[in-house]
C-alpha positions as CSV (number, residue, x, y, z in Angstrom):
1,M,-12.4,67.0,-44.6
2,D,-12.8,70.0,-47.0
3,L,-12.3,69.5,-50.7
4,T,-10.8,73.0,-51.1
5,D,-7.7,71.7,-49.3
6,F,-6.9,69.6,-52.3
7,T,-6.6,72.2,-55.1
8,Y,-3.6,73.7,-56.8
9,E,-2.9,76.2,-59.6
10,L,-2.0,74.8,-63.0
11,P,-1.3,76.8,-66.2
12,N,-3.2,75.3,-69.1
13,T,0.1,75.2,-71.0
14,L,1.3,72.3,-68.8
15,I,-1.7,70.1,-69.6
16,A,-0.1,67.6,-72.1
17,Q,-2.0,67.4,-75.4
18,R,0.4,64.8,-76.9
19,P,2.4,62.0,-75.3
20,C,6.2,62.1,-75.0
21,P,7.6,61.1,-78.5
22,V,9.4,58.1,-76.8
23,R,7.3,56.4,-74.1
24,D,10.0,55.9,-71.6
25,A,11.7,59.2,-72.1
26,S,9.1,61.1,-70.1
27,R,10.2,62.9,-67.0
28,M,9.8,61.2,-63.6
29,M,9.7,63.1,-60.3
30,V,10.9,60.8,-57.5
31,L,9.3,61.7,-54.2
32,H,10.9,60.4,-51.0
33,R,7.9,60.9,-48.8
34,Q,9.5,60.3,-45.4
35,E,12.4,62.7,-46.1
36,R,10.2,65.1,-48.1
37,R,13.0,65.0,-50.8
38,I,12.6,65.2,-54.5
39,E,14.7,64.1,-57.4
40,H,14.1,64.9,-61.1
41,R,14.8,61.9,-63.3
42,Q,13.5,60.2,-66.5
43,F,11.2,57.2,-66.6
44,F,13.7,54.8,-68.1
45,E,15.6,55.2,-64.8
46,L,12.8,53.6,-62.8
47,P,14.8,50.3,-62.4
48,D,17.4,52.2,-60.4
49,Y,14.8,52.5,-57.6
50,L,13.6,48.9,-57.4
51,E,15.4,45.8,-56.2
52,K,15.4,42.0,-56.2
53,G,12.2,40.7,-54.6
54,D,10.0,43.7,-55.5
55,V,6.9,43.0,-57.4
56,L,5.6,45.6,-59.9
57,V,1.8,45.4,-60.3
58,V,0.3,46.6,-63.5
59,N,-3.3,47.0,-64.7
60,D,-3.6,45.1,-68.0
61,S,-7.1,46.4,-68.9
62,R,-7.3,47.4,-72.5
63,V,-9.0,50.7,-73.6
64,I,-11.7,50.1,-76.2
65,P,-12.2,52.6,-79.0
66,A,-15.3,53.9,-77.2
67,R,-15.8,57.3,-78.8
68,L,-18.1,57.6,-81.9
69,Y,-19.3,60.6,-83.8
70,A,-22.9,60.4,-85.0
71,L,-25.3,62.5,-87.1
72,K,-28.7,63.5,-85.7
73,E,-31.7,63.6,-88.0
74,T,-31.4,67.4,-88.0
75,G,-27.9,67.1,-89.4
76,G,-26.0,68.1,-86.2
77,T,-23.1,66.1,-84.9
78,V,-23.1,64.5,-81.5
79,E,-20.3,62.7,-79.7
80,V,-21.2,59.4,-78.2
81,L,-18.9,58.0,-75.5
82,L,-19.6,54.4,-74.5
83,L,-19.6,54.0,-70.7
84,K,-20.9,50.5,-69.9
85,K,-22.7,47.7,-71.7
86,L,-26.3,46.9,-70.5
87,Q,-28.6,44.0,-71.0
88,G,-30.5,44.8,-74.1
89,A,-34.2,44.2,-74.6
90,V,-33.8,43.4,-78.3
91,P,-31.9,40.2,-79.2
92,D,-28.5,40.8,-80.8
93,A,-28.7,44.6,-80.1
94,Q,-26.1,46.4,-78.2
95,T,-27.5,48.6,-75.4
96,W,-25.0,50.8,-73.7
97,E,-25.1,53.6,-71.1
98,V,-23.4,56.5,-72.9
99,L,-22.4,60.1,-72.5
100,L,-23.8,62.4,-75.2
101,R,-22.1,65.7,-76.0
102,P,-23.9,68.0,-76.6
103,A,-26.9,66.4,-74.7
104,R,-29.2,69.4,-74.2
105,R,-31.5,68.5,-77.1
106,A,-31.3,64.7,-76.8
107,A,-34.6,62.9,-76.5
108,A,-35.9,59.3,-76.2
109,G,-36.6,57.9,-79.7
110,Q,-34.1,60.0,-81.6
111,V,-32.2,58.1,-84.3
112,L,-28.5,58.6,-84.8
113,S,-26.6,57.7,-87.9
114,L,-23.2,56.2,-87.2
115,P,-20.1,55.6,-89.4
116,G,-20.1,52.5,-91.6
117,G,-23.9,52.6,-92.1
118,A,-24.8,51.7,-88.5
119,R,-27.5,53.4,-86.5
120,A,-28.4,54.0,-82.9
121,V,-31.6,54.8,-81.0
122,I,-31.6,56.9,-77.9
123,R,-33.8,55.1,-75.3
124,E,-33.8,56.6,-71.8
125,R,-32.2,59.4,-69.8
126,V,-30.0,58.2,-67.0
127,S,-28.8,61.7,-65.8
128,D,-28.0,65.1,-67.2
129,K,-25.7,63.9,-70.0
130,K,-26.0,60.1,-69.7
131,W,-28.5,58.1,-71.8
132,T,-29.1,54.5,-72.7
133,V,-28.6,54.0,-76.4
134,E,-29.3,50.9,-78.5
135,F,-26.9,50.2,-81.3
136,S,-27.5,48.3,-84.5
137,T,-24.4,47.7,-86.5
138,G,-25.1,44.5,-88.5
139,T,-21.9,43.0,-87.4
140,D,-19.9,42.1,-84.3
141,F,-19.9,45.2,-82.1
142,A,-16.3,44.9,-81.0
143,A,-15.2,44.6,-84.6
144,Y,-17.3,47.6,-85.5
145,L,-15.6,49.7,-82.8
146,R,-12.2,48.6,-84.0
147,R,-13.0,49.9,-87.4
148,N,-15.0,53.0,-86.6
149,G,-14.4,54.0,-83.0
150,E,-11.8,56.5,-81.7
151,A,-9.8,56.6,-78.5
152,P,-11.9,57.9,-75.6
153,L,-9.6,60.7,-74.6
154,P,-10.4,62.8,-71.6
155,P,-12.0,66.2,-72.2
156,Y,-8.8,68.2,-71.4
157,I,-7.1,66.6,-74.4
158,K,-8.4,68.5,-77.3
159,R,-9.2,66.8,-80.6
160,R,-11.7,67.6,-83.3
161,P,-13.9,64.9,-84.9
162,G,-11.7,62.8,-87.1
163,D,-8.5,64.3,-85.6
164,A,-7.5,60.8,-84.4
165,S,-6.5,60.0,-88.0
166,H,-3.7,62.6,-87.7
167,F,-2.1,61.2,-84.6
168,P,-2.1,57.6,-83.3
169,D,-4.0,58.1,-80.1
170,R,-5.4,54.5,-80.4
171,D,-1.8,53.3,-80.0
172,R,-0.4,55.8,-77.5
173,Y,-3.5,55.9,-75.3
174,Q,-2.9,52.2,-74.6
175,T,-0.3,50.5,-72.5
176,V,2.1,48.1,-74.3
177,Y,0.9,45.3,-72.1
178,A,-2.9,45.9,-72.4
179,R,-4.7,42.6,-72.8
180,A,-8.3,42.5,-71.5
181,D,-10.8,44.8,-73.3
182,G,-13.0,46.8,-71.1
183,S,-11.7,50.3,-70.1
184,V,-13.1,53.6,-71.3
185,A,-10.1,55.5,-69.9
186,A,-6.4,54.4,-69.8
187,P,-4.6,53.4,-66.7
188,T,-2.2,56.2,-67.5
189,A,0.7,55.5,-65.2
190,G,1.4,52.5,-67.4
191,L,1.7,54.5,-70.6
192,H,5.4,55.1,-70.0
193,F,6.5,51.5,-70.0
194,T,8.3,49.8,-73.0
195,P,9.6,46.3,-73.4
196,R,13.1,47.5,-72.5
197,T,11.8,48.8,-69.2
198,F,10.5,45.4,-68.3
199,D,13.7,43.8,-69.5
200,A,15.7,46.1,-67.2
201,L,13.4,45.4,-64.3
202,R,13.6,41.7,-64.7
203,S,17.4,41.8,-64.9
204,R,17.4,43.4,-61.4
205,G,15.2,40.6,-60.0
206,V,11.9,42.6,-60.1
207,S,8.8,40.5,-60.9
208,I,5.9,41.7,-62.9
209,A,2.3,40.8,-61.8
210,A,-0.8,41.8,-63.9
211,V,-4.2,42.5,-62.4
212,T,-7.2,43.8,-64.2
213,L,-9.5,46.8,-63.4
214,H,-11.7,48.1,-66.2
215,V,-11.4,51.9,-65.8
216,G,-14.7,53.9,-66.0
217,Y,-15.3,57.4,-67.2
218,G,-15.7,58.4,-63.5
219,T,-11.9,58.5,-63.2
220,F,-12.0,61.9,-65.0
221,L,-14.7,63.4,-62.8
222,P,-13.9,65.8,-59.9
223,V,-15.2,65.1,-56.5
224,T,-18.3,67.2,-56.1
225,A,-19.4,66.6,-52.5
226,S,-18.2,69.4,-50.3
227,R,-17.4,66.9,-47.6
228,I,-14.9,64.4,-49.0
229,E,-16.3,61.6,-46.9
230,D,-19.7,62.0,-48.7
231,H,-18.2,61.2,-52.2
232,V,-19.3,57.8,-53.8
233,M,-17.1,56.2,-56.3
234,E,-18.5,54.6,-59.5
235,E,-18.3,50.8,-59.4
236,E,-15.6,49.2,-61.5
237,S,-15.0,45.5,-62.1
238,F,-11.6,43.9,-61.3
239,E,-9.9,40.5,-61.3
240,I,-6.8,39.0,-59.8
241,D,-5.8,35.5,-60.9
242,A,-3.9,32.9,-58.9
243,E,-0.5,33.6,-60.5
244,A,-0.7,37.3,-59.7
245,A,-2.0,36.7,-56.1
246,E,0.9,34.2,-55.5
247,A,3.5,36.7,-56.7
248,I,2.1,39.6,-54.8
249,N,1.9,37.6,-51.6
250,A,5.5,36.6,-51.9
251,A,6.7,40.2,-52.6
252,K,9.4,41.9,-50.6
253,R,7.7,45.2,-51.6
254,V,4.7,45.8,-53.7
255,V,5.0,48.6,-56.3
256,A,1.7,49.7,-57.7
257,V,1.6,51.1,-61.2
258,G,-1.2,53.7,-61.0
259,T,-4.2,54.4,-58.9
260,T,-6.2,51.7,-60.6
261,A,-3.7,48.9,-59.6
262,T,-3.6,50.4,-56.2
263,R,-7.4,50.2,-55.8
264,V,-7.4,46.6,-57.0
265,L,-4.7,45.6,-54.5
266,E,-6.3,47.4,-51.6
267,S,-9.8,46.1,-52.4
268,A,-8.6,42.5,-52.5
269,T,-6.2,42.4,-49.5
270,D,-7.4,41.0,-46.2
271,E,-6.5,42.4,-42.8
272,R,-3.5,40.1,-42.7
273,G,-2.1,41.6,-45.9
274,R,-2.9,38.6,-48.0
275,I,-4.5,38.4,-51.4
276,R,-6.6,35.6,-52.8
277,P,-7.5,35.1,-56.5
278,T,-10.8,37.0,-56.9
279,A,-13.1,38.7,-59.4
280,G,-15.6,41.3,-58.4
281,A,-16.4,45.0,-58.3
282,T,-15.1,47.8,-56.2
283,R,-16.2,51.3,-55.1
284,L,-13.2,51.7,-52.8
285,F,-12.5,55.4,-52.2
286,I,-9.1,56.1,-50.8
287,Y,-8.6,59.5,-49.2
288,P,-6.4,60.9,-46.4
289,G,-6.7,58.8,-43.2
290,Y,-6.8,55.5,-45.2
291,R,-4.4,52.9,-43.9
292,F,-2.7,51.1,-46.8
293,K,-2.7,47.3,-46.5
294,R,-0.5,46.1,-49.3
295,V,1.0,48.9,-51.5
296,N,4.5,50.0,-50.5
297,R,5.5,52.1,-53.5
298,L,3.4,54.0,-56.1
299,L,4.1,55.1,-59.6
300,T,1.5,57.6,-60.8
301,N,0.9,60.5,-63.1
302,F,0.0,64.1,-62.0
303,H,-3.7,64.4,-61.3
304,L,-6.5,66.9,-61.6
305,P,-7.2,69.2,-58.6
306,A,-10.1,68.0,-56.3
307,S,-10.1,64.6,-58.0
308,S,-10.4,61.2,-56.3
309,L,-6.9,60.4,-57.7
310,L,-5.3,63.4,-56.1
311,L,-6.9,62.3,-52.8
312,L,-5.5,58.8,-53.2
313,V,-1.9,60.0,-53.7
314,S,-2.4,62.4,-50.8
315,A,-3.5,59.5,-48.6
316,F,-0.3,57.7,-49.6
317,A,2.2,60.5,-49.2
318,G,0.4,63.1,-47.1
319,R,-1.5,66.2,-48.4
320,E,1.2,68.8,-47.7
321,C,3.9,66.6,-49.2
322,I,1.9,66.0,-52.4
323,L,0.8,69.6,-52.9
324,D,4.4,70.8,-52.3
325,A,5.6,68.3,-54.9
326,Y,2.9,69.5,-57.3
327,R,4.0,73.1,-56.8
328,Q,7.6,72.1,-57.6
329,A,6.4,70.2,-60.7
330,V,4.6,73.3,-62.0
331,E,7.8,75.4,-61.4
332,A,9.9,72.8,-63.2
333,C,7.3,72.7,-66.1
334,Y,6.4,69.0,-65.8
335,R,3.6,67.9,-68.1
336,F,0.4,67.0,-66.4
337,Y,-2.5,64.5,-66.6
338,S,-3.0,61.5,-68.9
339,Y,-0.3,62.2,-71.5
340,G,2.0,63.9,-69.1
341,D,5.0,62.9,-66.9
342,C,4.9,60.7,-63.8
343,M,5.8,60.6,-60.2
344,L,7.4,57.7,-58.3
345,I,6.5,57.8,-54.6
346,L,8.9,56.0,-52.3
């Protein structure tokens, strides 16, 4: 399967730089995949498409303020994006795998000065831009990040250092139901929900089940293997508790909110379509040809060309169906990517 079959043209002006002023007022394309029919609606109309007995599955992972700006000893500024916590060699130190930008002059042993009087030491190169870094903050690291970190926005959302103070990204790049700290990217399909959305859904007899998948930075990365089948997903941890498993197993239809909830459900479902409470890690890569075991409906944002996320929605609705819908979305000036509009696939 050729990756070039999963690209499309998108004007830069349609890449959303700010979220919709009101979360649930974003636009929602409704794609009827069997009929190849499209409706243009708004997100607050989502309950019109669900019914009693449906279970809406959300990912309740919370985005940590994982972006820091540091000063090198030479005086230059470097962006530090936390990727995953590692087991540190020094007691009480926080050792993380991070992404450094720019990384071309990074070297083991370099000392970085961080906000709030903290410091970090670059330890080892992992790959071209990834390094292990040891942080010394003199305080609880989670509390330090809450005070000094910024939202880990994807690279296509442009912000200057300190720009986060001018716009509440730490609030809007977070779902209203986020609970479990651990993601370095938002499960963006959930950004549209508000309490009134959930009230309207429950009034129709729709149940809400929460699962957890901590989203890694790899969600932003394009597939680079020329043969799609050769792509390897980065490992992400997930959890489904007993209450969620019971609700999902009893569902008339399962409506997944986003590709992350979809991957949790499909990773945890057995061949009989049943889910057990579980905690683990997944590298599940869903691309055309995959047979879905549990997800019946999918709410998702509009994704980057040649990305694993676009491949997943193409597996769910069909490549031609999705690419045609994306062409129509461009013509209708939908807003794309993390802060953009959404698509409900029925």
